[in-house]
N, C-alpha and C positions, 0 to 999 in steps of 0.2 A: 504493500500500500504506500509506504514512504517513498519507495523507488519510483512508483508511478507518479506520485505528486511532484517529485523532483524533476522527472522527465517532462511533465506538463509545464512546470515552472520555467524550465529551459526553453521549451517550445514557445511559450508566451513571450519570453524575453526576445527571441528571434523575431517574432511578429511585431512587437512594439518597437524594436530597433529600426524596422523598415517602414513603420506606419506613418511617421511624421511627414506631412506635406504631400502625401500621395495624390489627393484629390486636386492639388494645385499644379502638380507637375505637367499635365497636359496643356496648361495655360502659360507655362514659362516662355519667355522669349526664345526664339529658335536657337540663338547663339548659346544660351545656357543649356537647352536640351541637348544640343549636339556636343557640348563639352562634357556633359554627364555621360552621354553615350560613349564618346571616345575614351574617357577615363576608364570606363568599364572594359572597353575593348583592350586597352593596354594591359590591364590586370589579367584578363583571361588569356591573352596571348602569352604572357610570361608564364602563367600557370600551366598552359598547355605545353609550352616548350620545355618545362621542367618535369612534368609528370605524366604526359599523355604520349604513349609510344609512337603514334603516327606523326605527331608534331615534333617529337624529339628527333626522329629520323629525317623529317622534312628540313628542319633547320640545320642539321648536320650536313646535309647533302646540297645545300644551296649557299650562295655567297651572302645573302641577306640574313639579318639577325632579328630577334624579337624587337629590338629597339628601332628597327626600320619600319615597324607597323605602329604608326602613331594615330592615324585617323581611319575611318571606314574606307576612304579612297585607297588606302594602302592594302586593303584586303584583296585587290586585284593581283597582288604579287603572289597570293596563295592559289594553289590549284582548286578547282571545283571538286566537291565531294558528292558522290552519288549514293542513292539508297543501296545499290548493289554492293558498293564498297563496304558500307557499314554492315549490311546483312551478312556478307561473307566473313568479315573480321571485326565483330563488335568489340573485342577486347583491345584492338588497336586504337580505338577512340575513347576508351574508358581510362580515367585517371588512376594512377597507382597510388595516389595520396590517400590519407586517412579518409578524407571526404569521399573519394572515389570508391574505396573498398567498402564503405558502409552505406553506399548509395542504394536507392530503391529501384528495383527492377520492374520495367514495364514492357509489355509486348504490344506493338501497334495492332490496330484493329483489323488489319488485313484488307484495308480499303483498296489496295492494289492487288490483292490476292496473294501477297508474299509477306509473311510476318517478319517483323523487325524488332530487335532487342535494344532497348534504350534504357539508360540509367540516369536518375536524377538524384543529386545529393540532397540530403534531408533538409539542410538549412535553406536552400533555394526553394524547395517545395513548400516549406513553412512560410517563407517570405512571400510566396505567391498569394497568401491570404491578404497581406498588406497591399500588394500590387493590385489586387482585385478591387480596392477602393475606387479606382478610376472608373471601372465599369459599373460598380454599384451606385456611383453618383448619378449615372444616367437613369438607372432603374428607380432609384429613390425619387428622382424628380418626376417621373411619369406616374409613380404610385402615390406621390404625396406623402410618403413615409420615409424617414431617414434610416430606420433600423428594423422596424417591426413588420415589414412586408412579408407575406407568405409566398413560398414558391413550390409548385408541383413540378417534379423532375421526372421525365419519361425517358429512360435509358435501358441498356441491357445489363443483366447481372454479370458482374465481373468487369465492367467498363473501367477505363482509366479514371473517370470522374469518381466512381465508387471507391476505387483503391486510394485515390488522393484523400477523399473525405474520411476514409478509415484511418489514414495516417494522422489527419487533423484531430480526430477524436482521441487517438492514443497519445498525441504529443502536445495538445493544448487543452486548456480549461474551456475554451470557446465561451467566454463570458457573455458576449452579445453577438448574436448572429441571426439573420432572418430565418424564420421557421421553414423547414424543408420537409416535404413529403415525397418519397421516391416510389415510382411505379416502374414496372418492367414492360418493354415493348412486346413481350409475349403474353401479357395480361389481356384478357378479352376487352375490346374497346368499350363495351357497354359498362364493364366494371370500372374502368378508368373514368368514364363520363360520370358515373354515379358518385365516385369518390371526389371528383373535382367539384361537383355540385354540392357535396356535403362540406368539403373543406373551404370552398370559396377562396382559392388562392389569388393573390395579386398578380402572380407571374406564372406562366406555363413555359417550361424549357424542355427542349428535346431535339432530336435529329431533324434536319430540314425536310427530308422526304417523308418521314413518319408524320410530322405535324401537318404537312400538306395533305396526306391521305386522311388524317384525323379530321381536319376541318371540312374536307370535301364530303366525308362520311356524314358529318353533322348536317350539311346542307341537303344531301341526297335523301337522308332519312327524316329530315325536318325535326331533329332532336334538339331540345332546348339545352343550353349550356350556360353555367355561370361564366360570364365573360370577364377574363382577367384584365388588368390594366396594361399588360404587355405580354407578347409572345416572343420568346428568344430561341432561335435555332442555332445549333452548334455542330461541330465536327464535319459537317458537309453543307452543301448548298440547298437553296430553295428556289424554285423557278420564280421569275418575276410575276407570272400569272397568279401563282399561289399567294405571293405577298400582297398583290393587289386585291385578290379575293378576300383574304382575311381582314385587311384593313377596311375595305369597302363594305363587305357584307356583315362583318362582325364588329366593325369600328374598334379594332384592337391594333395599336401600333406594333409593328414587327421589327424586332432588333436582331442582331447577330453578334456572336463573339467568335473571332478567328483564332483558333488554337490548333495544336497538333501534339502528338506524344513527344515529338522532338523539341517542342517549345510550347510551354503552357500559356504564355501570353504573347500573342502576335498582334492582334488588333480587335477593334470593337466598333459597332455603329453607335452613334449618339442619337439624341432625340430628333435631330434633323434627318437622319437616315439617308445620307447622301454618299455613302462609302465607308470604308473602315479606317478609323484613326489608328495609326500604327504605334505600338509601344516601342518606339525607336530606341530608347535608352535600355531596353531589356532584350530586344531581339531586332537586330538591324535587317532590313529587307532591301534587296535590289532586284531589279527585273532585267533579265538578259534576253537577247534576241537569238535567232537560230545560229548565229556565228559565235555565240558565247560572249558577246560584247554587251556592255550596259545599254539597255534599250533607251531610246529617246523618251523624253517626258510625254506621256500619253500613249506611247507605243506598247502594244500588248506583247508579253513574253513570259518566259518561265520564271517563277518566283524562287529566289535564292535567299536563304536565311543564315544569320550568324547569331546563335544564342549566346548572349553576353553574361548570363547569370548562372547557368548550370555548371557545376563543378564535378559532375559524374561523367556522362558521355558529352565530350566537348565537340561541337559541330560548328565550324566556321566555313563560310562559302558552301553551304549544303543545299543541294538541289531538292526542294521539297516536293516537286512534281505538280504543283498547281500552276495555273496560268492566270495572269492578271496584268494590270497596268497602274502606274503611279499617276495620280492626278496632280496637276500643277496649281489647282485652285484651292482657296481656303474654304472654311466652313463658317456658316452663320453662328454656330454655337460658341465661337471664340477660341476653341482649342487650336494649338499650334503644332500638334503632332502631324507628321506627313500622312497623306490620305491615299489608300489603295482604292481606286475607283470601282474595281470589280474583280471577282474571282470566278474563273471558269473551271468546269470539270470536277466538281466536288460532290455532285449529287449521287446518291446510291439508290438502288431499286428497292421497292417494297413488293413482297410476295402476297398476292391475294388468294386466299384458300377457298375451297368449295363450301366450307361451313360458315363463311361470312367473315372470318378473321383476316387481318392483314399483319404480316410479320416483316419487320425491318431486317435489312441485310446484316446488321450487327448481331442479331440473334443467331444467325447462321454461323457467324464468326465465333460466337461463344461455344458452339459445338466443335468447330474445327480446331480451335486453339488448345483443346485439351488432349489432342492426339499428336504424339511425336512422329516425325518423319515426313510431314507435309511441307513441301517447299513452296507450292503455289496451288491454288484451287479456283474452281469456277463452278457454280451451281446455276443451271439454266432451267427455268420453269417453262415448259412448252404448253402445258395445259394445267388446269387447277390441281390435278392429281398426278401429273406426269413430269418427272424431273430427270435431268441429265447431270451427272457429277463428273467433272474433269479434274484430274489430279496430276501434279508433278511431285513425285516422292523421292526422298533421299536414297531409298533403297528399293529399286523396282521389284525386287524379289518379294518384298513384304507388302506390295500393293494390295493384294487380295484381302489380307487381314485388316489393313488400314481402311480400305474402302468399306469393308463390312462394318467396322466399328463406327465410321462416320455415318453410314447409311442408317444404322440403328439409332444413333443420336438424332439424326434429322427426322426420322419417323416419330420419335418421342416429341420433337418440337412441332412438326408440321402435320402429324396425323398418321396413324398406323396404316391407313388405307392407301397412302400414296405409293407410287412406283418410282424407283430410282435406278437408272441405268448408269453404271460407273465405267470409266475408261481411264487408262494411264497414258500420260503424254510426256514427251521429252521437254516440251516447252509450251507455254500458253501466251499468245500475243494478241493484242487488240486488232480489230479489223480496220484497215485504213489508218486514218489519223485520230480515230476515236480512242479516248482514254480507256484502258482496260477496266472492266467491271467484274468483280468476283461473284456477284449475284445479279442474274439477269431474269427479268420477267417478260415473257412474250405474250401474256394473256391478261392484260389489264381490263377490268370490267368497265362497262359503260359509265361515264361520268368521272373516270380517273385518268383518262387518256392524256391529259395535259401535263402529267408528271414527266419531268425531264428524263430522257434516256441517255 
């Protein structure tokens, strides 16, 4: 008991140490914001050069030194890091320091079909509570409540958010925090509607494609819902049509928070909802064109991030896989953070089942991630009860047992009467220029066709 109290006292100290002024940081003059960013960059560069194997080797093999990286412009001296590099050698990017050795292990949700192992040091994860003040300020303004607003969260069991929240409960006293109620994307939608009407939350938060299906379901069935003050979609995109539908038909402002397992704080939409304000001092973003060069202002390209606060897996010049463009215009809200005007290619599919349920792609991932030996996967729904499972396995000889175990788990999730045809592949690649989707539905019911594919 005493040890637990000491642990929580330490955690609260970390949070409070980072809390001061967080709501004001987005409004700082740009020169101060950029100095704060570059100061963090210099620290993480020296830390990486001293404790992270990949960067130790990089600086040994090049003529430039950590001291040559002074501002984010100097990041162009470093090579780009791809997801495949990190997937193949995660230990090369993990710090050997005490912080690195005690860091918390996360596995990406497989939104690309290929799981990735990322580690966050405990202190930066706890500091994330304080950094969240910037985003909570927007929600509080819309709700008219600074601390006491209630949130209904609809995610999958075992999600990154759930794991982070568990760490918060173990390591902090959580003296004041908005009331949260968590639901699973596998819960019957009728049950979630009933609970929301009972709880009357101020905010509903969930995956973009799930919330899109959820509100379309309400309209098609003409089901009454306690309307929250805000809807927030995370982890993936939502179609413009869906955002307009929710705001016009339900009169609910739609916000978003841009994050990833590789970086917990990337950006957020404000009350003006005209793009993502970037947490530039926590995670620097640049956009590159097809030649690997920095894209011109307003030009669309691949998003490259440099996480400036994580001392576990250190990722600088990391290709996140999303596509977007930086806006050169300011925002009427008065925040001076750079603005990412749009993000493409983050929407995931929802599976619509014959019994009326709809299941988000992350629920499929919750089955896949429990089974070792899967390098990449794709589940295709051809008909409400007919599925095709494509797998790339570490050991082709064990494909049969792996496929059988996954099929059994998917039948538990999707229904025992479904049929699943499994096949082993050497590689799974997207068709044409389309971003690879690990879960694909080819049979959306009438009224849900506007969901982005």
